C-alpha positions as CSV (number, residue, x, y, z in Angstrom):
1,X,-12.4,-35.2,-38.4
2,X,-10.7,-37.9,-37.4
3,X,-8.6,-38.3,-41.2
4,X,-7.9,-34.5,-40.4
5,X,-6.0,-35.5,-37.1
6,X,-4.2,-38.6,-38.3
7,X,-3.0,-36.0,-41.6
8,X,-1.7,-33.7,-38.7
9,X,0.0,-36.2,-36.8
10,X,1.6,-37.3,-40.1
11,X,3.0,-33.9,-41.1
12,X,4.3,-33.5,-37.8
13,X,6.3,-37.1,-38.1
14,X,7.6,-36.3,-41.4
15,X,9.5,-33.3,-39.6
16,X,11.8,-36.0,-38.4
17,X,12.2,-37.5,-41.6
18,X,9.4,-40.1,-41.4
19,X,6.4,-40.3,-43.9
20,X,4.4,-41.7,-41.1
21,X,4.5,-42.8,-37.8
22,X,7.0,-45.3,-36.6
23,X,7.5,-47.8,-33.9
24,X,10.2,-46.6,-31.6
25,X,13.6,-48.7,-32.1
26,X,16.3,-48.8,-29.7
27,X,19.2,-50.3,-32.4
28,X,20.3,-48.0,-35.6
29,X,22.2,-45.3,-35.7
30,X,22.4,-42.3,-33.3
31,X,20.1,-40.0,-35.9
32,X,17.5,-42.7,-36.0
33,X,17.6,-43.1,-32.1
34,X,17.2,-39.2,-31.8
35,X,14.8,-38.9,-34.0
36,X,13.3,-41.6,-33.0
37,X,13.2,-40.1,-29.6
38,X,12.2,-36.8,-31.1
39,X,9.1,-38.6,-32.4
40,X,7.9,-39.8,-29.0
41,X,8.5,-36.2,-27.5
42,X,6.6,-35.0,-29.9
43,X,4.0,-38.0,-30.1
44,X,3.3,-37.1,-26.7
45,X,2.8,-32.9,-26.6
46,X,0.1,-33.5,-29.3
47,X,-1.8,-35.8,-27.3
48,X,-1.3,-33.8,-24.5
49,X,-2.9,-30.9,-26.8
50,X,-5.5,-32.8,-27.9
51,X,-7.2,-33.7,-25.2
52,X,-6.7,-30.3,-23.8
53,X,-8.7,-29.2,-27.2
54,X,-11.0,-32.1,-26.8
55,X,-12.1,-31.2,-22.9
56,X,-12.9,-27.7,-23.7
57,X,-16.8,-27.4,-24.0
58,X,-16.6,-25.5,-27.0
59,X,-15.0,-28.6,-28.7
60,X,-17.5,-30.9,-27.6
61,X,-19.9,-28.4,-29.4
62,X,-17.9,-29.0,-32.7
63,X,-17.4,-32.7,-32.6
64,X,-20.9,-33.2,-31.9
65,X,-21.9,-31.0,-35.1
66,X,-19.6,-32.7,-37.2
67,X,-21.3,-35.7,-36.1
68,X,-24.4,-34.8,-37.1
69,X,-22.7,-33.3,-40.5
70,X,-21.5,-36.8,-41.3
71,X,-24.5,-38.8,-40.7
72,X,-26.7,-36.1,-42.9
73,X,-28.3,-35.3,-40.0
74,X,-27.9,-31.3,-41.3
75,X,-26.1,-29.3,-43.3
76,X,-22.5,-27.5,-42.6
77,X,-23.9,-24.3,-44.0
78,X,-26.4,-24.6,-41.7
79,X,-25.3,-26.1,-37.9
80,X,-26.1,-24.6,-35.1
81,X,-23.4,-22.4,-33.4
82,X,-21.8,-23.9,-30.6
83,X,-21.2,-20.5,-28.6
84,X,-20.9,-16.7,-30.4
85,X,-16.9,-17.2,-30.4
86,X,-17.4,-20.3,-32.3
87,X,-19.9,-19.1,-35.0
88,X,-19.7,-19.8,-38.4
89,X,-18.5,-17.3,-41.0
90,X,-21.2,-16.3,-42.8
91,X,-19.4,-15.9,-46.5
92,X,-16.4,-17.5,-45.5
93,X,-15.6,-20.2,-48.1
94,X,-13.9,-22.7,-45.4
95,X,-17.1,-22.0,-42.6
96,X,-14.5,-22.7,-39.9
97,X,-15.1,-21.1,-36.5
98,X,-14.1,-17.6,-35.8
99,X,-11.4,-17.7,-32.9
100,X,-12.6,-16.0,-29.7
101,X,-12.0,-12.2,-29.6
102,X,-11.7,-11.4,-33.7
103,X,-13.4,-8.6,-34.8
104,X,-15.8,-11.0,-36.9
105,X,-16.7,-13.4,-34.0
106,X,-17.3,-9.9,-32.0
107,X,-19.6,-8.6,-34.9
108,X,-21.3,-11.9,-34.2
109,X,-22.1,-11.7,-31.2
110,X,-23.6,-8.5,-31.5
111,X,-25.9,-10.0,-34.2
112,X,-26.4,-12.6,-31.9
113,X,-27.9,-10.7,-28.8
114,X,-29.4,-8.8,-31.1
115,X,-31.6,-12.0,-31.7
116,X,-34.6,-13.2,-30.6
117,X,-34.9,-15.4,-27.3
118,X,-36.6,-18.3,-29.3
119,X,-33.7,-18.7,-31.2
120,X,-31.3,-18.6,-28.6
121,X,-33.7,-20.7,-26.5
122,X,-33.8,-23.4,-29.7
123,X,-29.7,-23.1,-30.2
124,X,-29.6,-24.1,-26.4
125,X,-32.1,-26.8,-26.5
126,X,-30.3,-28.1,-29.7
127,X,-27.0,-28.6,-27.6
128,X,-28.0,-29.5,-24.2
129,X,-29.6,-32.3,-26.6
130,X,-26.8,-33.6,-28.1
131,X,-24.1,-32.7,-24.6
132,X,-22.6,-36.2,-23.3
133,X,-22.8,-36.6,-19.8
134,X,-21.7,-34.2,-17.1
135,X,-19.4,-32.0,-17.0
136,X,-15.9,-33.7,-15.7
137,X,-15.0,-32.6,-12.4
138,X,-11.3,-33.7,-12.2
139,X,-8.4,-34.6,-14.8
140,X,-9.2,-38.1,-14.9
141,X,-13.2,-38.1,-15.0
142,X,-12.6,-35.5,-18.0
143,X,-10.2,-37.7,-20.1
144,X,-12.5,-40.7,-19.7
145,X,-15.6,-39.1,-20.6
146,X,-14.1,-37.8,-23.7
147,X,-13.1,-41.3,-24.4
148,X,-16.2,-42.1,-24.2
149,X,-18.1,-39.5,-26.7
150,X,-15.0,-39.8,-29.4
151,X,-15.7,-43.6,-29.2
152,X,-19.8,-42.7,-29.7
153,X,-18.3,-40.4,-32.3
154,X,-16.4,-42.6,-34.3
155,X,-18.7,-45.5,-34.4
156,X,-21.4,-43.1,-35.5
157,X,-19.4,-41.9,-38.4
158,X,-18.1,-45.8,-39.6
159,X,-21.7,-46.9,-39.5
160,X,-21.7,-49.0,-36.3
161,X,-24.2,-47.7,-34.2
162,X,-27.7,-47.3,-34.9
163,X,-28.3,-43.7,-34.2
164,X,-27.3,-41.2,-31.8
165,X,-27.0,-42.2,-28.5
166,X,-29.4,-40.8,-25.6
167,X,-27.5,-37.9,-23.3
168,X,-28.1,-35.7,-20.3
169,X,-26.8,-31.9,-20.9
170,X,-24.0,-30.8,-18.8
171,X,-23.0,-27.9,-16.0
172,X,-21.8,-26.0,-19.2
173,X,-25.3,-26.2,-20.6
174,X,-27.1,-25.3,-17.8
175,X,-25.1,-22.3,-17.0
176,X,-25.8,-21.4,-20.4
177,X,-29.2,-21.9,-20.8
178,X,-29.0,-20.0,-17.4
179,X,-27.2,-16.7,-18.9
180,X,-29.8,-17.5,-21.9
181,X,-32.9,-17.0,-19.4
182,X,-31.5,-13.7,-17.5
183,X,-30.8,-12.3,-21.3
184,X,-34.7,-12.4,-22.1
185,X,-35.6,-12.0,-18.3
186,X,-37.0,-15.3,-17.6
187,X,-35.4,-15.9,-14.2
188,X,-34.2,-13.1,-11.5
189,X,-31.3,-10.6,-11.2
190,X,-28.6,-11.3,-9.2
191,X,-29.2,-8.8,-6.2
192,X,-26.6,-6.0,-5.7
193,X,-24.0,-7.0,-3.6
194,X,-21.3,-3.7,-3.2
195,X,-21.8,-0.4,-3.2
196,X,-18.6,2.2,-3.7
197,X,-18.1,4.4,-0.6
198,X,-19.7,8.0,-0.5
199,X,-17.7,10.4,-1.3
200,X,-20.3,13.3,0.4
201,X,-22.1,12.4,3.8
202,X,-26.3,12.5,3.1
203,X,-28.2,15.7,3.2
204,X,-30.4,14.4,6.0
205,X,-29.5,12.4,9.2
206,X,-30.9,8.9,9.9
207,X,-33.9,8.8,12.5
208,X,-32.1,6.8,14.6
209,X,-29.4,9.7,14.8
210,X,-31.6,12.4,15.3
211,X,-33.0,10.1,18.1
212,X,-29.8,10.1,19.9
213,X,-29.4,13.7,19.4
214,X,-32.4,14.0,20.6
215,X,-32.2,11.9,23.9
216,X,-28.7,13.8,24.8
217,X,-30.1,17.3,24.8
218,X,-33.3,16.3,26.4
219,X,-30.7,15.6,29.6
220,X,-29.7,19.6,29.8
221,X,-31.7,22.4,29.8
222,X,-34.4,23.6,27.4
223,X,-32.2,26.5,27.0
224,X,-29.9,24.6,25.0
225,X,-25.7,23.7,25.1
226,X,-23.5,26.9,26.0
227,X,-20.1,24.6,26.5
228,X,-18.4,22.4,24.3
229,X,-17.8,19.8,27.3
230,X,-21.6,19.1,27.2
231,X,-21.9,18.7,23.3
232,X,-18.3,15.7,23.7
233,X,-21.2,12.8,24.3
234,X,-22.6,13.7,20.7
235,X,-19.2,14.0,19.1
236,X,-18.3,10.6,20.5
237,X,-21.6,8.0,20.6
238,X,-23.2,10.0,17.9
239,X,-20.5,10.9,14.9
240,X,-17.7,8.5,16.0
241,X,-15.0,10.9,16.0
242,X,-12.5,11.6,18.8
243,X,-13.4,13.5,22.2
244,X,-11.1,16.2,20.9
245,X,-13.0,17.1,18.0
246,X,-15.9,18.5,20.7
247,X,-14.1,21.8,21.0
248,X,-13.4,22.7,17.5
249,X,-16.3,21.2,16.4
250,X,-18.1,23.5,18.8
251,X,-16.3,26.6,17.6
252,X,-17.3,25.3,13.9
253,X,-21.0,25.7,15.3
254,X,-20.4,28.4,16.4
255,X,-18.4,30.5,13.1
256,X,-21.9,28.7,11.2
257,X,-24.0,30.7,13.1
258,X,-22.2,33.5,13.4
259,X,-21.6,33.6,16.8
260,X,-17.9,34.1,16.9
261,X,-15.9,36.1,14.0
262,X,-13.6,33.7,12.3
263,X,-11.2,35.9,11.1
264,X,-10.8,36.6,15.4
265,X,-9.0,33.2,15.4
266,X,-9.7,30.0,16.6
267,X,-7.0,30.1,19.5
268,X,-8.5,33.0,21.3
269,X,-12.3,31.6,21.4
270,X,-11.9,28.1,21.5
271,X,-12.4,27.4,24.5
272,X,-15.1,30.0,25.4
273,X,-18.8,29.4,26.0
274,X,-21.4,30.4,23.7
275,X,-22.8,33.5,24.5
276,X,-26.1,32.1,22.7
277,X,-27.2,28.7,23.3
278,X,-26.8,25.6,20.8
279,X,-30.2,24.4,20.1
280,X,-30.9,20.8,19.2
281,X,-32.1,22.6,15.6
282,X,-29.0,24.0,15.4
283,X,-26.4,21.0,15.7
284,X,-28.7,18.9,13.2
285,X,-28.7,21.9,10.9
286,X,-24.8,22.0,10.9
287,X,-24.3,18.3,11.0
288,X,-26.8,17.2,8.1
289,X,-24.0,17.3,5.0
290,X,-21.1,16.9,6.9
291,X,-21.1,14.1,8.9
292,X,-22.0,10.4,7.8
293,X,-22.5,8.3,11.1
294,X,-21.8,4.8,9.4
295,X,-18.8,6.3,7.9
296,X,-16.1,8.0,10.5
297,X,-13.4,8.4,7.7
298,X,-15.7,10.6,5.6
299,X,-17.0,12.2,8.3
300,X,-13.3,13.2,9.5
301,X,-12.6,14.2,5.9
302,X,-15.5,17.0,6.1
303,X,-15.2,18.2,9.4
304,X,-11.7,19.0,9.1
305,X,-11.2,20.5,5.7
306,X,-12.5,23.7,4.8
307,X,-15.8,24.3,3.1
308,X,-15.1,25.5,-0.5
309,X,-11.9,23.0,-0.8
310,X,-12.2,19.1,-1.4
311,X,-8.9,18.4,0.3
312,X,-6.9,18.6,3.7
313,X,-5.0,21.7,3.9
314,X,-1.9,22.3,6.6
315,X,-4.0,24.6,8.2
316,X,-6.9,22.9,8.5
317,X,-5.2,20.6,11.4
318,X,-4.5,24.1,13.2
319,X,-7.6,24.4,15.4
320,X,-8.0,20.6,15.8
321,X,-4.1,20.3,17.4
322,X,-4.8,23.5,19.6
323,X,-7.9,22.0,21.1
324,X,-5.2,18.7,22.0
325,X,-2.6,20.8,23.5
326,X,-5.5,23.0,26.0
327,X,-7.4,20.3,26.7
328,X,-5.1,17.2,26.9
329,X,-3.5,16.4,30.7
330,X,-0.3,14.7,28.9
331,X,0.6,18.4,27.5
332,X,-0.5,20.1,30.4
333,X,3.2,21.3,30.9
334,X,3.8,22.8,27.5
335,X,0.7,25.5,28.0
336,X,2.8,28.2,29.0
337,X,5.0,27.8,26.2
338,X,4.1,29.2,23.2
339,X,6.8,28.4,21.3
340,X,7.2,24.8,21.7
341,X,3.1,24.3,21.3
342,X,3.6,25.8,18.0
343,X,6.8,23.2,17.3
344,X,4.9,20.5,18.5
345,X,2.0,21.1,16.1
346,X,3.9,21.4,13.2
347,X,5.9,18.3,14.4
348,X,2.3,16.3,14.4
349,X,0.9,17.9,11.2
350,X,4.1,16.9,9.2
351,X,3.9,13.3,10.7
352,X,0.1,13.4,9.3
353,X,1.5,14.4,5.6
354,X,4.0,12.6,5.6
355,X,1.8,9.0,5.5
356,X,-0.8,10.8,3.6
357,X,0.9,13.1,1.4
358,X,2.4,10.7,-1.1
359,X,3.0,13.2,-3.8
360,X,3.8,15.9,-1.2
361,X,1.5,18.7,-3.1
362,X,0.1,19.7,0.7
363,X,-3.0,18.5,0.1
364,X,-4.6,15.3,1.7
365,X,-7.9,13.6,-0.3
366,X,-10.8,11.9,0.8
367,X,-8.9,8.4,-1.1
368,X,-5.7,9.0,1.0
369,X,-7.5,8.8,3.8
370,X,-9.2,5.4,3.9
371,X,-6.5,4.0,2.1
372,X,-2.8,4.6,4.3
373,X,-2.1,3.3,7.8
374,X,-1.5,4.3,10.1
375,X,-5.3,5.6,10.5
376,X,-5.4,8.6,11.8
377,X,-8.7,8.9,12.9
378,X,-7.9,5.9,14.9
379,X,-4.8,7.1,16.5
380,X,-7.0,10.6,17.4
381,X,-9.7,8.1,19.4
382,X,-6.8,6.9,21.5
383,X,-5.8,9.6,22.5
384,X,-8.6,9.9,24.8
385,X,-7.6,6.5,26.1
386,X,-4.3,7.2,27.4
387,X,-3.7,10.6,29.9
388,X,0.5,10.1,29.1
389,X,0.5,11.0,25.6
390,X,3.5,9.1,25.1
391,X,1.8,6.1,25.4
392,X,0.6,7.1,21.9
393,X,3.4,6.4,19.6
394,X,1.5,7.3,16.1
395,X,1.7,11.2,15.6
396,X,0.9,12.6,18.8
397,X,4.0,11.3,20.8
398,X,6.2,13.8,23.0
399,X,8.6,11.6,23.0
400,X,9.3,11.1,19.1
401,X,8.6,15.6,19.0
402,X,11.1,15.8,21.5
403,X,13.6,13.6,20.0
404,X,13.1,15.1,16.6
405,X,13.2,18.7,18.0
406,X,16.2,18.1,19.8
407,X,18.0,16.4,16.8
408,X,17.1,19.5,14.9
409,X,18.5,21.8,17.4
410,X,21.9,20.3,17.6
411,X,21.9,20.6,14.2
412,X,21.4,24.0,13.8
413,X,24.6,25.4,14.8
414,X,23.1,29.5,14.1
415,X,20.2,28.4,15.2
416,X,18.0,30.1,12.9
417,X,15.8,27.0,12.0
418,X,17.8,26.3,8.7
419,X,19.9,23.7,7.8
420,X,22.7,23.6,4.9
421,X,25.3,21.4,3.9
422,X,27.7,21.5,6.4
423,X,24.9,21.4,9.3
424,X,23.4,17.7,7.9
425,X,26.7,16.2,7.2
426,X,27.3,16.2,11.1
427,X,24.0,14.2,11.3
428,X,24.3,10.9,13.4
429,X,27.8,11.6,14.1
430,X,29.3,12.5,10.0
431,X,27.7,8.9,8.9
432,X,26.4,10.4,5.9
433,X,28.5,10.4,3.0
434,X,29.0,13.8,0.9
435,X,27.4,12.4,-2.2
436,X,24.5,11.3,0.0
437,X,23.7,15.0,1.4
438,X,24.6,16.5,-1.7
439,X,22.3,14.2,-3.6
440,X,19.7,15.6,-0.7
441,X,20.1,19.4,-0.8
442,X,19.6,18.5,-5.0
443,X,16.1,18.0,-4.3
444,X,15.7,15.1,-6.0
445,X,14.2,12.7,-3.8
446,X,12.0,15.7,-2.3
447,X,11.1,19.5,-2.9
448,X,12.4,21.4,0.2
449,X,9.6,23.8,1.4
450,X,11.6,26.5,3.2
451,X,11.7,28.7,0.2
452,X,15.2,29.5,1.1
453,X,17.9,28.2,-2.0
454,X,20.1,25.2,-0.6
455,X,18.6,25.1,2.9
456,X,16.6,22.4,4.8
457,X,13.8,23.8,7.0
458,X,12.6,22.0,9.9
459,X,9.5,20.3,8.0
460,X,12.0,18.5,5.4
461,X,14.2,17.1,8.3
462,X,11.1,15.5,9.8
463,X,10.5,14.2,6.4
464,X,14.0,13.2,6.1
465,X,14.6,11.7,9.8
466,X,11.5,9.4,9.1
467,X,12.8,8.1,5.9
468,X,16.7,8.2,7.1
469,X,15.1,6.1,10.6
470,X,12.8,3.9,8.9
471,X,14.2,2.6,5.4
472,X,11.2,-0.1,5.0
473,X,8.5,2.1,4.7
474,X,7.1,2.8,1.2
475,X,7.8,6.3,1.8
476,X,11.4,5.7,2.9
477,X,12.0,2.7,0.0
478,X,10.7,5.7,-2.4
479,X,12.9,8.6,-1.0
480,X,16.4,6.3,-1.4
481,X,15.6,4.8,-4.6
482,X,15.8,7.9,-6.0
483,X,18.4,9.6,-4.0
484,X,20.4,6.4,-5.8
485,X,18.8,6.7,-9.3
486,X,21.1,9.1,-11.0
487,X,20.1,9.2,-14.2
488,X,16.3,8.6,-13.4
489,X,15.8,5.4,-15.4
490,X,14.3,3.9,-12.9
491,X,16.7,1.3,-12.7
492,X,19.7,1.5,-10.0
493,X,22.9,-0.1,-11.7
494,X,26.5,-1.1,-11.0
495,X,27.8,2.4,-12.2
496,X,25.7,4.0,-9.7
497,X,26.3,2.0,-6.9
498,X,30.2,2.6,-7.5
499,X,29.9,5.8,-7.6
500,X,28.3,5.7,-4.0
501,X,30.6,2.9,-2.8
502,X,34.0,4.6,-3.7
503,X,33.7,7.6,-0.9
504,X,32.6,4.7,1.5
505,X,35.9,2.9,0.6
506,X,37.9,5.8,1.4
507,X,36.2,6.7,4.8
508,X,36.6,3.0,6.5
509,X,40.3,2.9,5.2
510,X,40.6,6.8,7.0
511,X,39.3,4.7,10.0
512,X,41.8,2.0,9.1
513,X,38.8,-0.4,8.6
514,X,38.7,-3.7,6.2
515,X,37.1,-2.7,3.3
516,X,35.1,-4.9,1.0
517,X,35.8,-5.7,-2.8
518,X,32.9,-3.6,-5.2
519,X,32.5,-7.3,-6.8
520,X,31.6,-8.9,-3.3
521,X,29.4,-6.0,-2.6
522,X,27.4,-6.3,-5.6
523,X,27.3,-10.3,-5.0
524,X,26.0,-9.5,-1.4
525,X,23.4,-7.1,-2.5
526,X,21.9,-9.7,-5.2
527,X,21.9,-12.6,-3.3
528,X,19.8,-10.4,-0.6
529,X,17.6,-8.4,-3.2
530,X,17.1,-10.9,-5.4
531,X,15.8,-8.7,-8.3
532,X,14.5,-10.1,-11.5
533,X,17.3,-8.7,-13.6
534,X,20.8,-9.4,-11.8
535,X,22.5,-6.4,-11.1
536,X,19.5,-3.8,-11.6
537,X,18.0,-3.3,-9.1
538,X,14.2,-1.4,-9.3
539,X,11.8,-0.3,-7.0
540,X,9.8,-3.2,-7.1
541,X,12.1,-5.1,-6.3
542,X,13.3,-3.2,-2.8
543,X,9.1,-3.1,-2.0
544,X,9.5,-7.0,-2.3
545,X,12.2,-7.3,-0.1
546,X,11.6,-4.1,2.0
547,X,13.4,-5.8,4.9
548,X,17.0,-5.9,3.2
549,X,16.0,-2.5,1.7
550,X,17.3,-0.7,4.4
551,X,20.7,-2.4,4.9
552,X,21.0,-2.2,0.8
553,X,20.5,2.0,1.1
554,X,22.7,2.3,4.2
555,X,25.6,0.4,2.9
556,X,25.8,2.9,0.6
557,X,24.8,6.1,2.3
558,X,25.5,5.9,6.1
559,X,29.1,4.4,7.1
560,X,27.6,4.2,10.9
561,X,24.7,1.7,9.8
562,X,27.1,-0.1,7.5
563,X,29.3,-0.9,10.3
564,X,26.1,-1.5,12.5
565,X,25.3,-4.2,10.2
566,X,28.3,-5.6,9.6
567,X,29.1,-5.7,13.8
568,X,25.3,-6.5,14.5
569,X,24.4,-9.3,17.1
570,X,21.6,-11.4,15.5
571,X,20.6,-12.7,18.9
572,X,20.5,-9.2,20.7
573,X,18.7,-7.9,17.6
574,X,16.0,-10.6,18.2
575,X,16.1,-10.3,21.9
576,X,14.9,-6.7,20.9
577,X,12.0,-7.3,18.6
578,X,10.5,-10.1,21.2
579,X,10.3,-7.4,24.3
580,X,8.5,-4.7,21.6
581,X,7.1,-6.4,18.7
582,X,4.7,-3.8,17.8
583,X,7.7,-1.4,17.9
584,X,9.1,0.0,14.5
585,X,12.3,0.7,13.4
586,X,11.7,4.5,14.0
587,X,10.0,3.8,17.6
588,X,13.1,1.6,18.6
589,X,15.1,4.7,17.4
590,X,13.6,7.5,19.0
591,X,13.5,5.1,22.3
592,X,17.1,5.0,22.6
593,X,17.6,8.3,21.6
594,X,15.0,10.0,23.9
595,X,17.2,7.9,26.5
596,X,20.3,9.8,25.7
597,X,19.0,12.9,25.1
598,X,17.3,12.6,28.8
599,X,20.6,11.2,30.1
600,X,23.0,13.8,29.1
601,X,20.0,16.5,30.5
602,X,21.1,15.3,33.4
603,X,24.5,15.1,33.7
604,X,24.1,18.9,32.9
605,X,22.0,19.6,35.7
606,X,24.4,17.4,38.0
607,X,26.7,19.7,36.5
608,X,25.0,23.0,37.5
609,X,24.3,22.1,40.8
610,X,28.5,21.6,41.2
611,X,28.8,25.0,40.1
612,X,28.7,26.8,43.4
613,X,31.5,24.7,44.6
614,X,34.1,26.1,42.1
615,X,34.8,29.5,43.7
616,X,35.1,27.5,46.4
617,X,37.7,25.6,45.2
618,X,39.3,28.2,43.7
619,X,39.9,30.0,46.9
620,X,41.2,27.0,48.6
621,X,44.1,26.5,45.4
622,X,44.6,30.2,46.1
623,X,45.4,29.8,49.8
624,X,47.1,26.9,48.8
625,X,49.9,28.8,46.6
626,X,50.4,31.9,49.0
627,X,51.0,29.2,51.5
628,X,53.1,27.5,48.9
629,X,51.1,23.8,49.8
630,X,49.0,23.0,46.6
631,X,48.3,19.2,47.3
632,X,45.0,20.3,49.5
633,X,43.8,22.2,46.5
634,X,44.7,19.5,44.1
635,X,42.8,16.7,46.0
636,X,39.6,18.5,45.9
637,X,39.8,19.3,42.3
638,X,40.0,15.7,41.7
């Protein structure tokens, strides 16, 4: 074995023009010096690879077998294989070990697994008796132990030692023996430590759950429960759901037992008392197979969805949104305006599907409900903690609804609740470029749900607005990436960026702004996003640098956002983050827009209050003209 290693070393040195290793000489021709340096480098690499190979437990086993064979203790063809991966090739003339993963080694592994436990134990004992000291704990100790093993091996081959050294089994030998014992059932099996999450609630409620339900029912009359407020403690304390699920669950129980007709509609009978008292047995019968007390997400999913579906649809939330509109104190002012109730419900449902329906199929599956954030289940619970619904920013904020609805209403010039290209061009003070709007209406980033060709509906506008005002979310990055990827090859290149930037340059020139060359823009974007391939921006690059992804897309699509970035005040931006550290870009924009809309509405109210005085002003002006003096009237107008 040592002679074989020396031959390999000589063969390596011969590549530099030498037949054998030569000492390094500092004098001589440049060619010889270069060759000597190469020889030294190759030698160091060979040593490094050699010691790495020697440190492998499998290599040490082969060395011990070679020593036994050299001493005549065993025959090469009958030597015990160190492991299934290094099994001796049966029928192979060379008898070399089979590399891991080869077809022959896999077949031998299958044959080895079918062998008896006695042969496996004997192989382990042979190996454990031949192994030297304990497993290395660091490179230094590993190298020293291997050196001692090699010295002993060389001495044994040359005949300087009287016999094999007495050694102790290593940690690898112990692990191999443990695995062999487990395979033969000689040791205990590792207990199960992970269970997949349930896809369906259990058919029977747990005894402690039944006890809690019985305790709550015991506080009421023996006749049962007749109002949704009486079932609220069970919904919150036992089921672990929001208290605003009490009325919908009470309604579903009435429908389940035929007390009310489902076709009559939930809005008409949602808060009505039950004509037939709901008993404890009726509640338990409905909850079994629908409620999993230790998994609120599973309970939420099975309570909201229809019985025959395995997903949640948009209309499934209507009953639960109606309960919020009827019972939440922060929405009392909407109870008399049916139109705004419907728009508020549509807005909340669209925001929920924007987060959970990533494929835009109109369905929310259980794995979506478990995976994506913010959690709609936790947000629904938070409604009970705040009487002011504006304090709940995710999904249910009336402030956010007000901003979305007013922004859409301002763009919808004919108020048909549909937007065309000209309407969307007015968005954000004509910030979007014509080419970006054309791509949006080509429905490449997202398909429209309005069912009217060339028209964007209210739900489509909500999705666009969420993507535009918060460009750091996954959905936003995917939306704008598909918009800029003109050829759909999964990569944004220079010609695609130039297509959008040309219009931006023209608009800046019309406004007398100083323009930036496209080459400088490309250089800046490469430094900002740092793509794996320079000049080729892929979706993964933007998600890895999502903090700057919005700046990239804004530069080529929105002139206002591009100019705001160029003239930004870093100290002011830092202060805004410190004032509201939990606010997203969407939250900050909604807060600013809500303040702007409130101020505009206040100005309109002031104008209406001053309109009655205009008639008096006109009368004074007319009298002034008749009398030939217009100064007083002019002063009043001013």
